[in-house]
N, C-alpha and C positions, 0 to 999 in steps of 0.2 A: 750661199750652198752649204756651207759649212753646218748652217747651223737647221736649214733641212734636215740631211745628214743626221744630225745628231737626235733630231729628233723621230725618224722612223726609227733609229737603234731605241730609244726609249721604248717606244709603241710594240717591239718584238721583247724588250723585257717585260714588259706590263701585261700582254696578252695570255700568255701561261698562268701566269696569276690569277687572273680574272677568271678563265674558266674552272681552275681549282676550288675559285669563292662556289661558283653555282653548286646548288644543294645536290649531293650524291644521288643517285637513283636507289629506290627502296629496297632494302637489303631483304631475300627471303628468310622466315623466320618460323619456324615450327611454334602451334601455338597451346594452349590446352585451359579445358572453362573447368576452373575448382569446382567439386564434385560434393556430395554428400558430405555432412561434419560428424555421420556414424562412423568413427574409427574402433569399432568393436573387436576385437582380438577372435579370431573366428578359425576352425581348423575341422577336419573332418578325420575320423579315423574306421579304422573297419576292425566289427568285433565280430562276436559269437555268444548270442542264447542260451546263457547256461541255468538251473536248477538252482532254489536255496544252497542246497546241499545231496550227491548223488550218493547211494550207501548201496552196500552189497546187505541182503539179510544172510543169516545163518545160523542155524541151530546149534544152541546151547548144549544139549545134548545128541547120542547119536542113534541113528536107530533108520526100520525104513520109512523111505516117503510114501505115502499113501492115500494122498489127497493133497491136491496141487492145484486148484479154480483158475487158479489166475493167467490171462493171457497177454503179451505183450501189446502195447498199447494202452490197454485199458486205464484206465482210473477207478482209483481204488479209494474210499472213505476213510477216516483215519479209524482205527477198529477193526476193518473188514477182515478177516480172512485170508492169509497168506497159503498158506501151507501148513499140512498137520504129519506124522509120523507114527507111526502102527503103536496105537494105545497100550495094548496087552502085554509087551513087558513092562512096561512102566505102572502099570496097575497090580502087576503080581508083584515086583517089589516093594509097593505101598501095601499090601498084604502081609507081606514077610515081617516089613517093619512094625507095623500094627500088632503082629500077633511077638514079636520082640520087646515092644515096647511094652506091653501086655504080661509077660514075662519077668520081665527085669522089674516091673512094681511089684509082682506077686513075690518076690525073692527077697524083693529090701522088707514088705510089708513082713513077713513072716521071719524075719531075722527081727524086726525092729520089738517082736513082741514077744522075743523068746529072752529070756534071764541071761544080763550082760553076764553072768557067770557061766555060763551055756556057752556063748558065742561072743568069741572078741573083737573087740574093737577093729580090727584092722578089718573080719570077715565085713561087718555091718557097710565101713565105709569102701572097700568093693565093692557091696552092693547099691549103694547109693550112688557112686559113680558110673556102673552100668546102667542102672536106671537112666540117668542126664545122656547118656550113650546113646541110650536105646531112643529117647525123645529126641535128638540131635539127626539121628538118623530117618524116623520118620518124618522131620521135616524133611530133608534133602529127600525122601520119595515123593515128598506130595511137591515139590519144587519140580524135578523130573519131569512127572506129568503134566503140570501146567507148561516149564516150556518146548514138550513135545509139540505145542499148539504154536504156530506163530501167526502175529496180527498186523495189520497194519500200522506201523509208529506216526504216522503223520500222511494228510492228505497226502495220496504217490499216486506218479504216474510208473506204468510198469515198462519199465526199459529193456529189459532183456532177463527170458528166462536163461540159467546156467543149468541146470538140469535137467532130465527127464524125469516123468514119474514111477516109482516103484524102485527110484535106485536108492543104496543103501547107504547110507551118510556119517561122514567121521563129524568130529565135534568138531564147530567150525567150519565146518563147509559151504561157502557162498552158494545158494540156489535161486535168486532173483537179486537182479540190480533195479533200487526204485529210486526216481526222482520226486524230492522235494517242490510237490509246485505249491506250495503256501505264497510261495515269491519269486517272481520272474525275474530275473537277471542278468544284468549284460558284461561280459568281460572284454577288458580290450587292454590294449599295451600305447598308452600317452608318451611325448619325449619327455625331457628333462625341466625344460621351461616350462611347460602347459602345467605339469605335474605342481612346479611350486605357485606355479600362481591358483592352481585350482586349491590347494590349499589354505593360500593365504588370502584371499577376496574371496569377497560373500555373494556378489555379485554373478556369481557363474551360471549360465544356462545351457543344459545338458539336455540332449533331443535327440533321439532315435526313427531310425527310417529302416522299415522292412521291404527288400527288393519287392517291384511288383505294386508298391501300397504310394498312394501320395500323404497318405494322412503320418504325422510326425506324433513322437509322444515322450513327455517328460519323464527324464531320468533323477536318480535321486544316485549321490555317492553313499556306499555301503563301507567298503575297506579297501585298503591299496596294502602293496607290495611293500617292503620299508628296504628290500635290497633293488638294487637299478639290474639289470642284462647287461651282457657282455656284452652284446653288439646291439649298437645302438645308442647305447645309454637311455633307455625308456625304464618304466616304471608300470606295473602291472596294476591296473582300477580296476573294483567290481563296483557298476551300478545296478539299480533298482528299478524294478519300472512300479509306476503308480498302479495300486490293487485295483482301484477303480475304473484306470484306463485301458489296463494291460491287454494287450493283443494276445489272438488264439494261435501262439505259435509257441512250436516244439523247440526244446532244449536240443541247442548244437548247430538250427539256424542260425544264417550270416545279417548281417544287421550294421548299417554304417551310422555312427554315433557322430552329432556334430556338437563343439563345445564351442560359446561361444562367451568372452569374459569381458566384458566392459573396461573400457579404457574411463582409468579418472581426469585426464583432461581429455575434449573431444576434441575436432581439427580437423581442419581439410588437407585432405593428403597433396604432396608438392612432389616433384622430383627433384636432386639434390641442381643438377644444371638449372634450374630453374631460379635459386638460388643467388642473392648478389651480397655477400659477405662485403662490411665495411673496416676500417683499423679499427675504428673508437667497437667494435665488436657487434653493431647492429646488422639489419638482414633487410634487404629489400627484395620484391620481386619488378620485373617491366611488365606494366599492365599495361594492355591494347586495348586503344582505342580506336574504330573506322572512322576514316576520312565521309564526309558526307556523300550520301548517293552512290557509297559503296562498302562492301563487305571484305572484301578482300586487302583495300588499301586503307594505311593509317600510320599514327605514331604512336609510340611507347614512352610511360612516364614511369621513371623509379620509382615504388612505392612502398614505403618499409611497413613491415610487417612482423610481428612478434610469433616464432618458432619454436618448438618442442620437439623431442625426439622420441615418437614412439616406439611401442615391446618389438616391433616388428624391425625394426633398427633403420627404418624409414624415418620423416622428418610430416609433421603438419603443421599448416599455420594455423596458432589458435587465436590470432587480431590481426585488422588491417584490413580484412577483407573478409566479404561475407560470399557463399555461394553464387555461382553464376558468375563471379567475374572471369573474366579472361586474362591469361597473360602469356608472357612465353615460356616453352616447357626445357628449353634447351638452347645454351650458348648467351642467357640473360647475359652475364658478366663482362661480354663482350661487348654490349651496346652501349654507347652514350643514353641521358636523359633529352624526351624529345626526338630520338631518332627517327625518322621516317621507315618504315619496313613494310613487308608486305607477306601477306600468307600465304606459306609455301603448302602448296597442295598435291606435289611429289612430282617426277620428272619428267619431260616429255617423252612419249609414245615415241 
């Protein structure tokens, strides 16, 4: 009887141990498929179309505006007439300058022909100076007459007429605003990190997309501001459309700019929670392999991988696995090698 009692007691002790030795139920895990190996840094910004330069045109002489044929929105070829002042005052001033020059030359010739004993050297020098001053006054009158007419300094788009025709203008009064359309540009604010990369890397692809259009247009960097803005620590960047493919769009239009910077090291993006670090510094992931006949049940295998830090602060796998491999996306470090798992498909409704 004592032997039977000891045998039953031994069974009661070993029974829980045998139950825990049985395989635990599969643990639910979140899985992910490693995607594309393209880890290019892509950012989008909102910018504004701008002309190569915008200039307020003004006369360098004063007078009454009598001819002002340009209209807003008109395209002017380089050298076309923009405006003209009343030429009569300038023509009269030119005639007076010609007469004064002729008089000064006659006076100088007469004094030169006279005997030195009759005319002093000082008188001859004064006559020579008057002749030179008359020559300068003549050139000034000719210049004033030429400046009474304004021509387009470049191929221009008339943005705005600033005065009405027949207005009497002072020197330097702007009369019309012109856009230089020889090159269409885009102005945009970019953050500091992208600005530094754009200035350091050559493999930068920048494109523009206009609202309502599916086409994208390549852009080139033209210039940038050297000082960051007070808010947001961003820099102003000026880009240019390719003249061969530039869209038909007006300055001031909105545009979406996409900047794409290729990474030096490509890899497979992976979340931090999928990485399993080891004491020796190596890193692994838990690769999922489904059991035969099912897609949701399987086992995980600890798989060593090579990992690098991407520019956006995340991690990429650069070796050890190929695109398409399925791994545990979260809580990988809590799993044992060879553990049975099941795909987590959501909470029951």
